C-alpha positions as CSV (number, residue, x, y, z in Angstrom):
1,M,-10.0,52.5,-16.6
2,F,-7.8,49.7,-14.8
3,Q,-7.1,52.4,-12.4
4,N,-10.9,52.2,-11.1
5,V,-11.2,48.8,-11.3
6,S,-8.3,48.7,-8.8
7,F,-10.0,51.0,-6.3
8,F,-13.1,49.3,-6.7
9,V,-11.3,46.1,-6.1
10,F,-9.9,47.5,-3.0
11,L,-12.9,49.0,-1.7
12,F,-14.5,45.4,-2.1
13,I,-11.8,43.7,-0.3
14,I,-11.7,46.0,2.7
15,I,-15.5,46.4,3.1
16,I,-16.1,41.9,3.2
17,P,-16.4,41.5,7.0
18,S,-13.0,41.2,8.6
19,F,-12.4,38.4,10.7
20,P,-9.5,38.9,13.3
21,A,-6.7,36.7,12.7
22,R,-6.7,33.2,14.9
23,N,-4.8,33.6,17.8
24,M,-1.7,30.9,17.2
25,P,-0.4,29.5,20.0
26,D,3.2,30.6,21.1
27,L,6.1,29.4,19.0
28,V,7.9,26.8,21.6
29,T,10.5,24.5,21.0
30,V,8.5,21.3,20.9
31,L,10.8,18.1,22.0
32,P,10.5,15.7,19.4
33,V,8.0,12.4,19.9
34,N,10.6,9.8,18.1
35,P,13.8,10.8,19.5
36,T,16.9,9.2,17.6
37,D,19.8,12.0,18.0
38,M,19.2,13.6,21.4
39,N,19.6,11.8,24.6
40,Y,17.9,14.7,26.8
41,T,16.7,13.5,30.3
42,W,13.3,13.2,30.1
43,S,13.1,12.0,26.7
44,T,11.5,8.5,27.1
45,F,8.4,10.3,28.3
46,H,7.2,10.6,25.3
47,K,5.7,7.0,25.2
48,F,3.3,7.8,27.7
49,L,1.3,10.2,25.6
50,D,-2.6,9.1,26.0
51,I,-1.9,6.3,28.5
52,R,-5.1,6.1,30.8
53,R,-5.3,5.0,34.7
54,G,-4.8,1.6,34.9
55,S,-2.2,0.9,32.2
56,E,1.2,-1.0,32.9
57,I,4.4,0.7,30.7
58,I,7.8,-0.1,32.0
59,G,9.3,3.4,33.2
60,M,6.4,4.8,34.4
61,S,8.0,4.7,37.6
62,E,10.3,7.3,36.6
63,L,7.7,9.6,35.6
64,K,6.3,9.1,39.0
65,K,10.0,10.1,40.3
66,Y,9.5,13.4,38.4
67,F,5.8,14.4,39.6
68,H,7.4,13.3,43.0
69,R,10.6,15.4,42.6
70,F,8.7,18.6,42.0
71,G,6.0,17.9,44.7
72,Y,2.8,16.4,43.2
73,L,2.8,13.1,44.8
74,P,3.9,12.5,48.9
75,E,7.2,13.1,50.5
76,N,6.7,9.9,52.1
77,D,5.8,7.8,48.7
78,T,9.2,6.3,47.4
79,N,7.4,2.9,46.2
80,F,6.9,3.8,42.9
81,T,5.7,1.6,40.0
82,D,4.9,1.0,36.6
83,I,1.3,1.3,36.8
84,F,-0.9,4.7,36.2
85,D,-2.6,4.0,39.2
86,E,-4.6,6.5,41.3
87,G,-2.1,8.8,42.6
88,L,0.0,9.1,39.7
89,E,-3.6,10.6,38.1
90,S,-4.1,13.1,41.1
91,A,-0.9,14.2,40.7
92,V,-1.3,14.8,36.7
93,T,-4.5,16.4,37.7
94,Q,-2.7,18.9,40.4
95,Y,0.2,19.4,37.7
96,Q,-2.1,20.3,34.8
97,S,-4.1,23.0,37.2
98,K,-0.6,24.2,38.7
99,L,1.0,25.1,35.9
100,G,-2.2,26.7,33.9
101,L,-2.6,23.4,31.6
102,P,-5.9,22.3,30.8
103,V,-7.6,20.1,33.4
104,T,-7.8,16.3,31.9
105,G,-6.0,14.0,34.6
106,K,-4.8,12.3,31.7
107,L,-1.5,12.6,30.1
108,D,-2.5,14.4,26.8
109,S,0.2,16.0,24.2
110,T,-0.2,19.3,25.9
111,T,0.9,17.8,29.4
112,L,3.7,15.9,28.1
113,S,5.1,18.5,26.1
114,E,5.3,20.4,29.5
115,V,6.4,17.7,31.2
116,M,9.2,16.7,29.0
117,S,10.7,20.7,29.1
118,P,13.3,21.6,30.6
119,R,12.9,23.5,34.1
120,C,13.8,24.8,37.5
121,G,14.7,22.4,40.0
122,V,12.7,23.9,42.6
123,G,9.7,22.2,43.3
124,D,6.1,23.4,42.7
125,N,4.6,22.7,46.0
126,G,5.0,26.5,47.2
127,D,3.0,28.4,49.6
128,I,0.0,29.6,48.0
129,N,-1.8,32.6,50.0
130,H,-4.7,32.9,47.6
131,K,-7.9,31.0,46.2
132,L,-6.8,29.1,42.7
133,H,-10.1,31.3,41.2
134,V,-8.5,34.7,42.3
135,T,-6.1,36.5,39.2
136,K,-3.1,35.9,41.4
137,H,-0.8,33.0,40.6
138,Y,2.9,33.9,42.1
139,T,3.6,31.7,45.4
140,Y,6.3,31.6,47.9
141,F,8.8,29.2,49.4
142,P,6.8,27.6,52.7
143,G,7.0,29.9,55.3
144,R,7.2,32.6,53.0
145,P,11.4,33.5,54.1
146,S,12.6,36.4,52.5
147,W,15.6,39.0,53.4
148,G,14.1,41.5,55.6
149,R,12.5,44.7,54.8
150,T,15.4,47.1,55.8
151,T,15.6,50.1,53.4
152,P,17.6,50.2,51.5
153,L,18.5,46.6,51.4
154,M,21.5,45.7,50.5
155,L,22.9,42.2,48.8
156,T,25.9,41.2,47.5
157,Y,26.9,38.5,44.4
158,A,29.7,36.7,43.7
159,F,30.5,33.9,41.0
160,S,32.7,30.7,42.5
161,P,36.0,31.4,41.1
162,H,36.3,27.5,40.8
163,D,32.9,26.5,39.4
164,F,32.5,27.9,36.4
165,I,32.0,27.1,32.3
166,D,35.0,28.3,29.9
167,Y,33.4,28.7,26.9
168,V,31.2,32.2,27.6
169,R,33.6,34.8,28.8
170,I,33.5,36.2,32.2
171,S,32.6,39.6,31.2
172,D,29.7,38.3,29.3
173,V,28.2,36.7,32.7
174,R,28.7,39.3,34.6
175,A,26.8,41.6,32.1
176,V,24.2,38.7,32.0
177,F,23.8,38.9,35.8
178,N,24.2,42.4,36.1
179,R,21.1,42.9,33.9
180,S,18.9,40.2,35.4
181,F,19.7,41.6,39.2
182,A,18.8,45.1,37.9
183,R,15.4,44.2,36.7
184,W,14.3,42.8,40.1
185,A,15.6,46.1,41.7
186,S,14.1,48.4,39.5
187,V,10.6,46.9,41.3
188,I,11.7,46.6,44.9
189,P,14.0,48.6,47.3
190,V,16.9,46.2,46.9
191,N,20.2,47.4,45.9
192,F,22.5,44.3,44.2
193,T,26.4,45.1,44.1
194,E,28.9,41.9,42.7
195,T,31.9,41.4,45.0
196,Q,35.2,39.4,44.4
197,D,34.8,38.4,48.2
198,Y,32.7,34.8,47.0
199,K,33.0,33.5,50.8
200,H,31.1,36.5,52.3
201,A,28.9,37.1,49.3
202,D,25.0,36.8,50.4
203,I,24.2,35.4,46.8
204,K,26.9,32.5,45.7
205,I,26.7,32.1,42.1
206,G,28.3,28.7,40.3
207,F,28.1,26.2,37.4
208,Y,28.0,22.5,38.6
209,N,27.8,19.0,37.6
210,N,25.3,16.0,38.9
211,D,25.6,15.6,42.5
212,H,27.3,18.8,43.5
213,G,27.0,18.1,47.6
214,D,23.5,19.9,48.1
215,G,21.3,17.4,47.8
216,E,19.6,18.3,44.9
217,P,21.9,16.3,42.1
218,F,21.7,17.8,38.3
219,D,20.5,15.6,35.4
220,G,22.1,16.2,32.6
221,V,21.2,18.1,29.3
222,L,17.8,19.8,29.1
223,G,16.4,18.7,32.5
224,V,16.8,20.7,35.3
225,L,18.6,23.8,34.2
226,A,19.3,25.2,37.4
227,H,18.0,25.8,41.0
228,A,18.4,28.4,43.9
229,F,17.8,28.4,47.5
230,S,14.9,30.2,49.8
231,P,16.1,33.4,51.4
232,K,18.6,33.3,53.3
233,S,20.4,30.6,51.8
234,G,21.9,32.8,48.8
235,R,22.7,29.5,46.9
236,F,22.1,29.8,43.0
237,H,23.4,26.6,41.0
238,L,23.5,26.5,37.1
239,D,23.8,23.1,35.7
240,A,27.1,22.8,33.8
241,A,26.0,20.2,31.3
242,E,23.9,22.7,29.7
243,T,25.0,24.3,26.9
244,W,24.9,28.3,28.3
245,S,24.2,31.3,25.6
246,V,24.3,35.0,26.1
247,D,23.8,35.6,22.2
248,F,22.3,33.0,20.1
249,D,23.3,34.6,17.1
250,L,26.4,33.3,18.2
251,E,25.8,29.9,19.6
252,K,23.8,27.9,16.8
253,S,23.2,24.6,19.2
254,S,19.7,23.3,19.1
255,V,19.8,22.4,22.6
256,A,21.6,26.0,23.8
257,I,19.8,27.7,26.9
258,D,19.6,31.5,27.4
259,L,21.5,32.2,30.6
260,E,19.8,35.4,31.0
261,S,16.4,34.4,31.3
262,V,17.1,31.2,33.6
263,A,19.4,33.8,35.9
264,T,16.2,36.2,36.2
265,H,14.0,33.4,37.4
266,E,16.4,32.1,39.5
267,I,16.9,35.4,41.4
268,G,13.2,35.4,41.9
269,H,13.6,32.3,44.0
270,V,16.8,33.8,45.8
271,L,14.5,36.7,46.7
272,G,11.7,34.2,48.0
273,L,9.6,33.5,45.0
274,G,7.9,30.3,44.4
275,H,6.7,29.6,41.0
276,S,3.9,31.0,38.9
277,S,1.1,29.5,37.5
278,V,1.1,32.3,34.7
279,K,3.1,31.0,31.5
280,E,4.2,34.4,30.3
281,A,5.8,35.0,34.0
282,V,9.2,35.0,34.6
283,M,8.6,32.7,37.6
284,Y,7.1,29.9,35.8
285,P,9.4,27.0,36.3
286,S,9.9,25.7,32.5
287,L,11.8,27.2,29.4
288,N,12.4,25.4,26.2
289,P,15.5,25.6,24.4
290,R,16.5,28.7,22.1
291,S,13.9,30.7,24.0
292,I,13.9,34.1,25.8
293,K,12.1,35.1,28.8
294,V,13.6,38.1,30.6
295,D,11.0,40.6,30.7
296,L,9.1,40.6,34.5
297,R,5.4,40.3,34.4
298,L,3.0,41.8,36.7
299,D,2.4,38.5,38.2
300,D,6.0,38.7,39.2
301,V,6.0,42.0,40.3
302,N,3.0,41.6,42.3
303,G,4.6,38.7,44.2
304,V,7.7,40.4,45.1
305,Q,6.2,43.5,46.4
306,V,5.0,41.5,48.6
307,L,7.5,40.6,50.3
308,Y,10.1,43.8,49.6
309,G,7.7,47.0,49.2
310,S,8.3,49.2,46.1
311,N,10.8,50.6,44.7
312,P,10.1,54.3,45.3
313,N,10.9,55.0,41.4
314,F,8.9,52.0,40.1
315,S,5.6,53.4,38.4
316,L,3.0,50.9,37.9
317,T,1.1,52.9,35.3
318,S,4.6,53.1,33.4
319,F,5.0,49.3,33.6
320,L,1.6,47.9,32.5
321,Q,2.4,50.5,29.6
322,S,5.6,48.3,28.6
323,E,4.3,45.2,29.3
324,T,1.5,46.0,26.8
325,T,3.9,47.0,24.1
326,S,6.9,44.6,24.9
327,P,8.1,42.6,22.1
328,S,7.1,39.6,24.2
329,S,3.4,40.5,24.4
330,K,1.1,38.5,22.7
331,S,-0.9,41.1,21.3
332,F,2.2,42.5,19.3
333,S,4.2,39.4,18.8
334,L,4.6,37.7,15.6
335,R,4.9,34.6,17.7
336,G,1.5,35.0,19.0
337,H,-0.5,35.9,15.8
338,R,-0.9,35.2,12.4
339,L,-1.1,38.4,10.1
340,N,-4.7,38.6,8.8
341,P,-4.4,37.0,5.1
342,M,-7.5,40.0,4.1
343,L,-5.4,42.5,5.2
344,S,-2.2,41.3,3.1
345,I,-4.3,41.0,-0.1
346,S,-5.7,44.8,0.6
347,L,-2.5,46.0,1.2
348,I,-1.1,44.7,-1.7
349,V,-3.8,45.9,-3.8
350,L,-3.4,49.4,-2.5
351,A,0.4,49.3,-3.4
352,A,-0.7,48.1,-6.9
353,F,-3.1,51.1,-7.4
354,F,-0.9,53.8,-6.1
355,C,1.5,52.4,-8.4
356,I,-0.5,53.1,-11.8
């Protein structure tokens, strides 16, 4: 008797219109609104939440310096006041549009959360070769520089013998960079080879503190994570003040940054790519602590293949299939979706039915 009842209960549940689970936002590390135990670079910006044009708040000039640094205010504009003026409103609007955020012109929570996130030090004012309404979002450095299209293109990289971190094994760092370079090499006809000859390497990698002589000083914990210069400079600098991790199971710090994610991103710059407005792309400018983003997306691939062509062994069909089934894909990730509660109940009832 109970078996029959269980069966009909199960049928009733699965016949009920099954509404798809609501798409939940990606779980990101949200920086605290009232930080008391952290002194990260842009922590004071939280006080500008929902501030409107015409307001005057002490410290607004620092926010203007931020937008100036990343290309949203005129280069020759250096007289920054604490007033939310027309120029800042325009910068906020450009920033929102460029990074794929809701365009409101206001310092809403979504915008400020992005502003306060750790990011790459390369500006966002890249050379956009397409209209914004087209589904291409990759950019290049002004003038679209590259290493050329000699086939096969051979590039060497080396680590600075003096500017390094001492808490991660060199073998682990080398493995991280080997994988990062290999990702790009798998989609373009470029061979990357590590060399011990730092002086003559095409790409020179090092960890530096504060002002390190390139005109782009680092700013401390959870501000600018790294920067790399356009071809054919080959300079690739990481902020030594960060807590770099090659394994979050071993590195428990709440402010740890995934080295492989940043390495993969900065190699994109070394090759000539600017920042993308596609949030899932490797070339999106920000990366939260304890987050991993190492898989190239179609936007990354399309952008770099314009510069160098396609690796003869690259299959777009296979790539699209792997992108769809990637663990970081929204459609298959527990980060992006919540399990349908009706399905959960159905499975429980079904299990009970067969156990009777």
